[in-house]
C-alpha positions as CSV (number, residue, x, y, z in Angstrom):
1,M,0.1,0.1,0.1
2,E,1.0,3.6,-0.8
3,L,1.5,6.0,1.9
4,M,-0.9,8.9,1.5
5,M,0.5,12.3,3.0
6,G,-2.3,14.2,2.3
7,G,-4.9,12.6,4.7
8,S,-8.5,11.9,4.0
9,L,-10.7,13.8,1.7
10,T,-12.8,14.7,4.7
11,D,-9.4,16.1,6.4
12,I,-9.2,18.3,3.1
13,L,-12.6,19.5,2.8
14,G,-13.7,19.5,6.5
15,R,-17.3,18.7,7.5
16,S,-18.9,21.4,6.2
17,V,-17.8,22.5,2.5
18,D,-19.6,23.9,-0.3
19,F,-18.1,21.9,-3.0
20,K,-18.4,22.7,-6.6
21,E,-20.3,20.1,-9.0
22,A,-17.0,20.1,-11.2
23,H,-15.0,19.0,-8.2
24,I,-17.4,16.6,-6.9
25,A,-17.5,14.8,-10.7
26,Y,-13.7,14.7,-10.6
27,V,-13.6,13.0,-7.2
28,C,-16.3,10.4,-8.2
29,K,-14.6,9.8,-11.4
30,F,-11.4,8.4,-9.7
31,V,-13.3,6.8,-6.9
32,L,-16.0,5.2,-9.3
33,G,-12.8,4.0,-11.6
34,A,-11.0,2.6,-8.4
35,L,-14.0,0.8,-7.2
36,A,-14.4,-0.8,-10.9
37,Y,-10.8,-1.9,-10.7
38,M,-11.5,-3.6,-7.4
39,H,-14.6,-5.3,-8.8
40,R,-12.9,-6.5,-11.8
41,N,-10.4,-8.1,-9.1
42,Y,-13.4,-9.7,-7.2
43,R,-12.9,-7.2,-4.1
44,M,-15.2,-5.2,-2.6
45,H,-15.1,-2.2,-0.1
46,R,-18.1,-2.0,2.4
47,D,-17.4,1.5,3.8
48,I,-17.1,4.0,1.0
49,K,-17.2,7.4,2.4
50,S,-14.8,10.6,2.2
51,D,-12.8,9.3,5.6
52,N,-11.6,6.4,3.5
53,V,-10.8,8.2,0.3
54,L,-7.2,8.9,0.9
55,V,-5.2,11.7,-0.9
56,R,-1.6,12.7,-1.5
57,R,0.1,15.8,-2.8
58,A,2.7,15.6,-5.4
59,A,5.9,17.4,-4.8
60,P,6.2,20.0,-7.0
61,S,2.3,20.7,-7.6
62,P,-0.1,21.8,-4.9
63,D,-2.7,19.8,-6.8
64,P,-3.9,16.6,-4.8
65,H,-4.0,13.2,-6.5
66,I,-6.7,10.7,-5.2
67,R,-6.1,7.5,-4.1
């Protein structure tokens, strides 16, 4: 498993945040892609929530990468 220094999506956004639709779509695209990968490999995740979406920050860029 890869170390994700950025913390969880909840840590980044906080509990009460006005999240724009474009940002929601971006996160959903990657989360659903990861779930599709897991299902193709006969794995499942039974606790999908923002606390369990881990984020890392690339060294030169402030843009987070979702895992």
